[in-house]
N, C-alpha and C positions, 0 to 999 in steps of 0.2 A: 395902666393907661392903655387905651386903644390907639390904633394907628391914626384914627381920625382926631382924637384928642391931641396927639402929638403934632399932627399937621396943623391944627388950629393954634396950638400953643406957640408954634414957630412961625405962624402966619405964612404958610406955604400953600401954593396952588397944588393941584394933583401933579401937574407937570414938574414943578420945582421939587416936590417930594420924591418923585421918581428919579430925578437927577441926583438929589441928595443921597438916595439909597443906592444909586448906581444901577438901576434896573435897565436892562437892555431888551431889545425886541422890536416888534413891529410898532406897537403903540404902548410905550411904558406908562403913560399917564392913564390910559384906559385900564391897564392891568391894576394899577394902584387904586383907581376908582372902584373896580370890582372887588378888590380885597376889602376896602373900607365899607362898602355896601353889603358885604356878606354874600355876594354872588359867586365868589371863588375864594378858595383858601390857598395861601401861598405854599409852595413846595417847601420841604424841610430845609433845603439850602437857602431859600429866600427868607425863611423865618429866622434862621441863624444870622443872616446878613442884617435883617431888620433889627434884631436884638443888639447886634454889635454897633450898628450905625446910630441907634438911639441910646446907646450906653445903658442898655438894660431897662429902659423905661417902657418899651413895648415888648412884651413877652409872648412867646408862641401861644400860650394858653388864652390870650386875649382874643384869638381868632375862633375860639370854641366856646362861645357864650351860651 
């Protein structure tokens, strides 16, 4: 499952997904948007966090299609 599929399955906005994942920074929703659109790849620590928070539904390999 991709991060976008997870977001849609939970009916979350990019902002709400960033909050759910606990993403911090200047613009967390922008960061999540870039990950989803393939503009950026999350850091290893963020990938581990995503996998944990989604209970293994979104795996790091989903960012390397």
